[in-house]
C-alpha positions, 0 to 999 in steps of 0.5 A, a space after each residue: 118725061 124722061 127726056 125732060 128730066 135727063 135733058 137727053 133723048 139718048 139717055 131716055 132711049 137707053 132707059 126705055 130699052 128696058 121695056 122690050 126685054 121685060 116683055 119678052 121675058 114675061 111672055 116666055 115665062 107665061 108660055 113655058 108655064 102655060 098661062 094665058 094673057 089676061 088682066 092679071 098677066 098685064 098687071 104683072 107686065 106693068 109691075 115688072 116694067 116699072 121696077 126695071 125702069 126704076 132700076 135703069 134710071 138708078 144706074 143711068 143717073 149715076 153713070 151720067 153724073 159720073 160722066 159729067 164729073 170725070 168726062 170719061 164715059 167708059 170708066 163712068 159706066 163701069 164705076 156706076 155698074 160697080 156701085 149700083 149693081 148690088 141694089 139692083 140685084 137685091 131689088 130683083 131678088 126680093 121682088 122675085 121671092 115675093 112673087 114666087 108664092 103667087 106664081 106657084 098658085 097655092 090656095 083658093 083663087 091661086 089659078 087666077 092670080 098666078 099669071 101676075 106673079 109669073 109675068 113679074 118673075 119672067 120680066 125681072 129675070 130677063 132684066 140683066 140681059 138688057 144692061 149689057 146691050 144698053 150699056 154698049 149703046 150708052 157708051 157708043 154715044 159718049 165715046 170721045 174717039 171717032 170710031 172704036 172697034 166693036 171687039 174693043 167694046 166687048 172686051 172692056 165690058 167683059 173685063 168689067 163683068 169679070 171684075 164685078 163677079 170677082 168682087 162679089 165672090 170675095 164678099 
């Protein structure tokens, strides 16, 4: 369905690259808290994968429209990250804050539903690590030059994240 929407296998694979990071994050937090894999934790995994894919679609869709407009993948990805990182972070923080009481497990039946909250929180906390890896994959595919050294990509991405951090600190 993503391939039909974006008319590109590469973009759909970049968006679906969210799933392994979310699953690993959820499993790590479930392991750290001593929770088991059960129906509630599977529902939490599905919820966090859904939110993470929605965020990835938001970011990649904006980057792709900017790339088609100005024909430069690097500046388009950086501009899309500048425009869309705040809504993505706000959605993640709101979801984590909403799931925190459930993850703590207060009240009657709290032990039964706490794996759901823990899986969602773990999956969403690992979501930002996915953006750095998939953005490099997206940029490699749409580079206008034949070969670019890997160090150049790392330096440019580092510069973009430093600029985003400075901009968020000034707000």
